C-alpha positions as CSV (number, residue, x, y, z in Angstrom):
1,M,-1.1,-1.0,-70.8
2,A,-1.3,-4.2,-68.7
3,L,1.9,-5.9,-67.7
4,A,0.9,-9.0,-69.9
5,Q,1.0,-6.9,-73.0
6,A,4.0,-4.8,-72.0
7,E,6.8,-7.3,-71.3
8,A,7.3,-10.8,-69.9
9,P,7.6,-10.9,-66.1
10,P,11.2,-11.3,-64.8
11,A,12.4,-14.9,-64.2
12,E,12.4,-14.4,-60.4
13,A,8.7,-13.6,-60.5
14,G,7.8,-17.2,-61.3
15,A,9.6,-19.2,-58.4
16,G,7.5,-22.3,-58.1
17,A,5.2,-21.5,-60.9
18,A,6.3,-24.3,-63.2
19,A,5.3,-26.9,-60.6
20,A,2.0,-25.1,-60.0
21,V,1.1,-25.1,-63.7
22,S,2.2,-28.6,-64.5
23,G,1.7,-30.2,-61.1
24,T,4.5,-32.5,-61.9
25,D,7.4,-33.0,-64.3
26,A,5.0,-34.3,-67.0
27,A,5.5,-37.9,-66.3
28,P,4.0,-40.5,-68.7
29,A,0.1,-40.6,-68.8
30,D,-0.2,-43.5,-66.5
31,A,1.9,-41.9,-63.9
32,M,0.3,-38.4,-64.1
33,P,-1.4,-37.6,-60.8
34,E,-4.9,-36.5,-60.8
35,E,-5.2,-32.7,-60.1
36,E,-8.1,-32.1,-57.7
37,P,-10.5,-29.5,-58.9
38,V,-10.8,-26.3,-56.8
39,E,-14.2,-25.5,-55.6
40,L,-15.3,-22.1,-54.2
41,A,-18.0,-21.7,-51.7
42,Q,-21.0,-20.0,-53.3
43,G,-20.5,-16.2,-53.7
44,N,-16.8,-16.5,-52.7
45,T,-14.7,-14.5,-55.1
46,V,-11.3,-15.0,-53.4
47,M,-9.2,-17.6,-55.2
48,P,-6.9,-20.1,-53.3
49,S,-4.0,-18.0,-54.7
50,G,-5.2,-15.1,-52.6
51,H,-6.5,-12.6,-55.2
52,D,-10.1,-11.5,-55.5
53,I,-11.7,-12.0,-58.9
54,T,-14.3,-9.4,-58.5
55,P,-14.3,-7.1,-61.5
56,V,-13.8,-3.4,-60.5
57,E,-12.8,-1.4,-63.6
58,M,-12.3,-1.8,-67.3
59,E,-8.8,-0.8,-68.6
60,D,-7.8,-1.3,-72.2
61,G,-11.1,-3.0,-72.8
62,R,-10.4,-5.7,-70.2
63,W,-11.9,-6.0,-66.7
64,R,-9.5,-5.9,-63.8
65,N,-9.9,-6.5,-60.1
66,D,-8.9,-4.0,-57.3
67,E,-5.2,-4.9,-57.8
68,G,-5.3,-4.4,-61.6
69,I,-5.1,-8.2,-62.3
70,P,-7.3,-9.3,-65.2
71,T,-10.6,-10.9,-64.4
72,F,-13.8,-11.9,-66.2
73,N,-17.3,-10.2,-66.1
74,V,-20.4,-12.2,-66.8
75,E,-23.8,-10.6,-66.6
76,D,-27.0,-12.4,-67.4
77,G,-25.0,-15.1,-69.3
78,V,-23.3,-12.5,-71.4
79,V,-19.5,-12.8,-71.2
80,D,-17.2,-9.8,-71.6
81,F,-15.3,-9.7,-74.9
82,A,-12.0,-10.5,-73.5
83,T,-13.3,-13.8,-71.9
84,F,-14.9,-14.7,-75.1
85,N,-11.7,-14.0,-77.0
86,G,-9.8,-16.0,-74.5
87,F,-11.9,-19.0,-75.4
88,R,-11.0,-18.6,-79.1
89,R,-7.2,-18.0,-78.4
90,Y,-7.0,-20.9,-75.9
91,H,-8.5,-23.2,-78.5
92,A,-6.2,-21.9,-81.3
93,E,-3.0,-22.2,-79.3
94,C,-3.3,-24.2,-76.0
95,H,-5.9,-27.0,-76.4
96,V,-3.7,-29.4,-78.3
97,C,-1.7,-30.1,-75.1
98,H,-4.0,-29.0,-72.3
99,G,-7.3,-30.4,-73.7
100,P,-10.5,-28.6,-74.7
101,D,-11.8,-26.0,-72.3
102,G,-8.6,-26.3,-70.2
103,E,-9.9,-29.7,-68.9
104,G,-6.4,-31.4,-69.1
105,S,-5.2,-34.3,-71.1
106,T,-2.9,-37.3,-70.6
107,Y,-0.1,-35.1,-71.7
108,A,-0.7,-31.8,-69.7
109,P,-2.6,-30.6,-66.7
110,A,-6.1,-29.0,-66.5
111,L,-5.3,-25.3,-66.7
112,K,-8.8,-24.5,-65.4
113,N,-7.7,-25.9,-62.1
114,S,-4.1,-24.5,-62.2
115,V,-5.1,-20.9,-62.6
116,L,-7.2,-21.0,-59.5
117,R,-4.3,-22.1,-57.3
118,M,-1.5,-20.1,-58.7
119,D,-0.6,-16.4,-58.7
120,Y,-1.3,-14.4,-61.9
121,Y,2.3,-13.4,-62.2
122,D,3.5,-17.1,-61.9
123,F,1.0,-18.0,-64.7
124,M,2.5,-15.3,-66.8
125,Q,6.1,-16.5,-66.1
126,V,5.4,-20.1,-67.1
127,V,3.6,-19.1,-70.3
128,A,6.4,-16.5,-71.2
129,S,9.4,-18.8,-70.4
130,G,8.0,-22.3,-70.7
131,K,8.9,-25.3,-68.6
132,Q,11.1,-28.3,-69.1
133,G,9.5,-31.5,-67.8
134,T,10.8,-35.0,-67.6
135,N,9.0,-36.3,-70.7
136,S,7.6,-33.2,-72.2
137,V,8.3,-29.4,-72.8
138,M,6.0,-26.6,-72.2
139,P,7.2,-24.2,-74.9
140,A,7.9,-20.5,-74.2
141,F,5.1,-18.4,-75.8
142,G,6.5,-14.9,-74.7
143,T,7.5,-14.0,-78.3
144,N,4.4,-15.5,-79.8
145,K,2.1,-12.6,-80.5
146,N,-1.0,-14.9,-81.1
147,V,-0.6,-15.9,-77.4
148,W,1.2,-13.0,-75.7
149,C,-1.0,-10.2,-77.1
150,Y,-4.0,-12.2,-75.7
151,I,-2.5,-13.8,-72.6
152,D,-4.8,-11.9,-70.3
153,D,-7.8,-13.1,-72.3
154,I,-6.7,-16.7,-72.0
155,Y,-6.1,-16.3,-68.3
156,V,-9.6,-14.9,-67.7
157,Y,-11.2,-17.5,-69.8
158,L,-9.6,-20.2,-67.8
159,L,-10.6,-18.4,-64.5
160,A,-14.2,-18.1,-65.7
161,H,-14.4,-21.8,-66.7
162,G,-12.5,-22.9,-63.7
163,T,-14.9,-21.3,-61.3
164,D,-17.8,-22.7,-63.3
165,T,-19.1,-19.3,-64.1
166,I,-19.1,-20.4,-67.6
167,G,-19.4,-24.0,-68.9
168,R,-17.6,-25.9,-71.5
169,G,-17.7,-25.0,-75.1
170,R,-18.1,-21.6,-76.8
171,P,-19.9,-18.9,-74.7
172,A,-23.4,-18.4,-76.3
173,Q,-23.4,-14.7,-75.8
174,R,-20.6,-12.0,-75.6
175,A,-20.4,-8.3,-75.2
176,D,-19.2,-6.2,-78.1
177,K,-15.5,-5.6,-78.6
178,P,-14.6,-2.2,-76.8
179,D,-12.8,0.4,-78.9
180,E,-10.0,0.5,-76.2
181,Y,-9.5,-3.3,-76.7
182,T,-9.1,-2.8,-80.4
183,A,-6.5,0.0,-79.9
184,Q,-4.5,-2.1,-77.5
185,E,-4.7,-5.2,-79.8
186,D,-3.5,-3.2,-82.8
187,A,-0.7,-1.7,-80.8
188,C,0.5,-5.2,-79.6
189,M,0.2,-7.0,-82.9
190,S,2.0,-4.2,-84.8
191,S,4.9,-3.8,-82.4
């Protein structure tokens, strides 16, 4: 089972994570700094955070890199099931503040850019524990099964969109849902 589904990371794992996710202490819209998009050189799979997003193996129905960190797999325009589900879960739980497709809003930063800059574990920490800003609050989602059971999916969806591997909107084609994914999902939602 992946760390994301097993337990929330310890508080010390997220040092600096809140600033990386929000970019600031959520100032009023007219004071919110623009977050520069991250662009990778053609064919580069190493993120500014330092991890390589090349899919190496599937575990629990989700693709992972050589460090076991979730990543996406898109072949001939067909997204893996977890990335597709990440789109669905992001738009069910996150888009109200962070905008459609992780593009950001006047209220919250563009997560499609934030996930490229920050460490996976820092991302997990902020989602699990939340963040208090000056004028807003990122709620903690560590006990919300509709987020936490699918946090890896949300993460890989944002990575895929942030790297422009998939565009805006619902992915047109997706792979079938692996049996291992269903087993892990059922275990998480019933625990």
